[in-house]
N, C-alpha and C positions, 0 to 999 in steps of 0.2 A: 150260607153263601149261595147265591143264585148262579145260574149258568153264565150270565153276562159278565159278572164280576170275576168269576173263575177264568173265563176266557181272556179278559183284559189283564188279569194277574199273570197268567201264563205268557201272554204276549209281552208284557213288560219284562218278565224274567228272561225271555228269549232275546229281547233287545239288549238287555244288560249283558247277557252272555256273549252276544256278538260284539258288543263294545269292548268287553274284556279280551276277546280274541283279537280284535283290531289293535288294541293296546299292546298285546303280547307280540303281534307281528311288528309293530312299531319299535318295541324294545329290541327285538331280535335284529331288525334292520339297522337300528342305530349302533348296535354293537360292531358293525362293520364299517362305520363311518369314522374316519380319523378326525378327532376334534382337539388334538394337542393336549391331552391331559384333562379335558373338561367333559369326558364321557359320563362321569358320575352324576352330574347335575341333571341332565334330562332323564337319566335312568331313575333317579330318586323321585323326580316329579311325576313320572309315569307310574311308578310304584305307589305313590301316595294317592293318585287318582284311582288306581285299581283297588287299593285297600278301601278307599272311601265307598266305591261302588259295591264292593262285597259286604261291607259293614251295613250300609244303608239299605240295600235291597235284599241280599240273600240272607242276612242275619235279621232282617226286618226291623232294624232300629228306627227306620224312618217313621214307622207307625207306632213306636213304643212309647212308654210313659217318659216323663221328664227325668225320673230317677234313673232310668236306663241310660238316657243321654248323659247324665252326670257321670255315671260309671264309665261309659265309653270315652267321654272327654278326659277323665282321669287316666284312663289307659293310654290315651294318645299323649298326654302330658308326660307320663312316665316314660314312654317310648322316646319322646323328644329329649328328655333329660339324659337317658342312656346314650342316645346317639351323640348328643353334644359333648358329653364327658368322654366318649370314645374318640371322637374327632380331636378334642383337646389333648387327650393323651397321645394320640398319634402325631399331632403337630409339634408337640414339645419333646418328642423323643430325641431329636437331634441336638438339643440344648445341653444335655448331660454328657459328660465324657464317658467313653467306654471303659471297661475294666482294664483293658490294656493300657490306655492312656493314663489312668489313675496310678497303675503300678510303676509306670515309667517316671512319672513326675514325683512320686512319693518314695522312690527307691532311695535307700541311704547312700549318701555320697561317700565313697571310700577314697582315701588318699592313694596317690600313685605309689606303687611299690618302689622301695629304695633300690637303686642299681646295685648289682652284685659286684663285690670287689674280688679280683683274682690275684 
């Protein structure tokens, strides 16, 4: 590696670092903006951009072989599956009755006690 390519490599890494710092500041700033329950969407989008920058440049996948790209892609597919299953589980939690509701509905029905005679 010659001095020119080392300098350009160092410069690009510094640019990526400052881009990551700007995205971090954006994430922190968005945490204080009320969005009515939609705060997660921009946070996830920013996180995906930050992860892509780290993987492509700091892990040097951008210049890696196609086999490395296949494994990186498989990792992201696996991550997407885990996230989708987690969100699906979370969204369907309200559909099932709680244990207390189940015991109230399935409790044996007892006849009213007979009135006592005096």
